Structures are given as structure tokens and as C-alpha cells.
C-alpha positions as CSV (number, residue, x, y, z in Angstrom):
1,X,45.3,27.7,91.4
2,X,42.7,25.8,89.4
3,X,40.8,23.2,90.3
4,X,41.7,19.9,89.3
5,X,40.5,18.5,85.6
6,X,38.1,15.8,85.6
7,X,39.8,13.0,84.0
8,X,37.5,10.1,82.1
9,X,35.1,8.6,84.8
10,X,34.8,11.5,86.5
11,X,37.8,11.3,88.9
12,X,40.5,14.6,88.8
13,X,43.2,14.3,86.8
14,X,46.7,14.4,88.5
15,X,48.1,17.4,89.1
16,X,51.2,16.6,87.0
17,X,48.9,15.2,84.2
18,X,47.6,18.8,83.7
19,X,50.9,20.5,83.2
20,X,52.0,18.0,80.6
21,X,51.8,19.7,76.6
22,X,52.4,17.8,73.7
23,X,54.3,20.0,71.0
24,X,53.8,19.8,67.3
25,X,56.0,21.7,65.1
26,X,56.1,21.5,61.2
27,X,59.5,22.5,59.9
28,X,61.9,23.0,56.9
29,X,63.6,19.6,56.9
30,X,67.3,21.4,56.6
31,X,66.4,22.6,60.1
32,X,65.9,19.4,62.0
33,X,69.4,19.1,63.2
34,X,69.5,22.6,64.8
35,X,66.1,22.4,66.0
36,X,67.1,19.0,67.8
37,X,70.3,20.4,69.2
38,X,68.6,23.5,70.4
39,X,65.8,21.3,72.2
40,X,68.8,19.0,73.6
41,X,70.4,21.8,75.3
42,X,67.1,22.9,77.0
43,X,66.7,19.2,78.2
44,X,64.1,17.7,75.7
45,X,65.2,14.2,75.8
46,X,62.6,12.7,73.5
47,X,61.1,13.4,70.4
48,X,59.2,11.7,67.3
49,X,60.2,13.0,64.0
50,X,58.2,12.2,60.7
51,X,58.7,13.2,57.2
52,X,55.6,14.6,55.8
53,X,54.4,16.6,52.9
54,X,51.9,19.5,53.0
55,X,51.1,23.2,52.3
56,X,50.3,26.5,53.9
57,X,49.6,29.8,52.6
58,X,52.6,29.2,49.8
59,X,50.4,27.0,48.2
60,X,52.9,25.0,46.5
61,X,54.9,26.3,43.8
62,X,56.0,25.3,40.0
63,X,59.0,23.7,38.8
64,X,60.1,22.9,35.4
65,X,61.2,19.1,34.4
66,X,62.5,18.4,30.9
67,X,61.1,21.4,29.6
68,X,57.4,21.0,31.0
69,X,56.2,23.0,34.0
70,X,54.1,21.6,36.5
71,X,52.9,22.3,40.0
72,X,54.5,21.2,43.4
73,X,51.2,21.2,45.5
74,X,52.8,19.6,48.5
75,X,56.4,20.5,49.9
76,X,58.4,18.2,52.0
77,X,58.3,19.2,55.7
78,X,59.3,17.8,58.9
79,X,57.1,17.2,61.8
80,X,58.4,16.7,65.3
81,X,56.7,15.7,68.2
82,X,57.9,15.9,72.0
83,X,55.7,15.9,75.0
84,X,57.0,18.2,77.8
85,X,56.3,19.2,81.3
86,X,55.1,22.6,82.8
87,X,57.9,25.5,82.8
88,X,59.7,23.6,79.9
89,X,56.8,23.9,77.3
90,X,57.7,28.0,76.7
91,X,61.4,27.2,76.6
92,X,60.7,24.3,74.0
93,X,58.4,26.8,71.9
94,X,60.9,29.5,72.1
95,X,64.1,26.9,71.1
96,X,61.9,25.4,68.3
97,X,61.1,29.0,66.8
98,X,64.8,30.2,66.9
99,X,66.4,27.3,65.3
100,X,63.5,26.7,62.5
101,X,63.2,30.3,61.8
102,X,64.8,31.5,58.1
103,X,62.8,34.4,57.7
104,X,61.0,33.0,54.6
105,X,57.7,31.5,53.9
106,X,57.2,28.2,54.8
107,X,59.1,28.2,57.9
108,X,56.3,25.9,59.8
109,X,54.3,26.0,62.4
110,X,54.3,25.1,66.0
111,X,51.3,23.5,67.8
112,X,50.5,23.1,71.6
113,X,48.2,20.5,72.8
114,X,47.1,19.4,76.3
115,X,48.0,15.4,77.4
116,X,45.6,14.0,79.6
117,X,48.0,11.0,80.7
118,X,51.0,9.5,79.5
119,X,52.2,5.9,80.5
120,X,55.4,4.5,79.8
121,X,54.9,0.9,78.3
122,X,57.5,-0.9,79.9
123,X,57.1,0.4,83.5
124,X,53.5,1.2,83.8
125,X,55.1,4.8,85.0
126,X,52.5,7.4,84.5
127,X,52.4,11.2,83.3
128,X,55.5,13.0,84.4
129,X,57.6,10.2,85.3
130,X,56.6,8.6,81.8
131,X,57.8,11.5,80.0
């Protein structure tokens, strides 16, 4: 096992904090319910969902409105965020990918980031107990 990471102030980070990961997924809006259901089935209990706009390689598209063509640079997407512990990370990422995939351009992206610490505001519980 690797040595504990150093937290701010020089003290070692708690072991459970090193195992926490934040998963951010950018998906097509109509796939939200499927992704939410897939995550729920594997035990992911909480998530934050935000309506966002963006583009990737597809660079938007053109539409015709009242006879005029115009560019739609930013496409509507959903940003889903959740923090999970250890073994659940891979399962959650796989669940998101399987539920969000259409096979067409613009299916989205998944990002996995380390979480140094988590605190539940109501109870002051920390790290794994806070998630």
C-alpha cells in the first residue's frame, strides 16, 4: 500500500479520504433518467445535476429558423456530479457509460477526480462517513 498522502498542514490525509473520487459526467439530457437509475441500482445515493451548455469535437451544428440558417455553437447537456468511495468508482463509471451511450457523436465525457476531504455540514462527519 502506498504511504498516506499529505493533507494541508503537512499531516497525513486519512486513508478513507484517499479513496474518495468525484465523478463528473457530461451527458445528453434525455439520458439522465437512465443514468440516474443505473447509479441507484449499484448503490450511489447522492448526486448533483446541472443543466449546462457546451460543445466538443462536433462543434455544434446549424439549424434553420424562419428560413434563415444559424449556428448553434453550444448544445444543451447535463452535468452530473457524485462522490463515491473505493470499489464503487469503477462500477459507477461503467454504469454511467453503459446508460449514457447512444453510439452517436456527443454522447459525453466522464471525469474522475481525487477528493481530499469531505464534510457533512449538518453533523460534521468527515470523509467516508460524510459521503
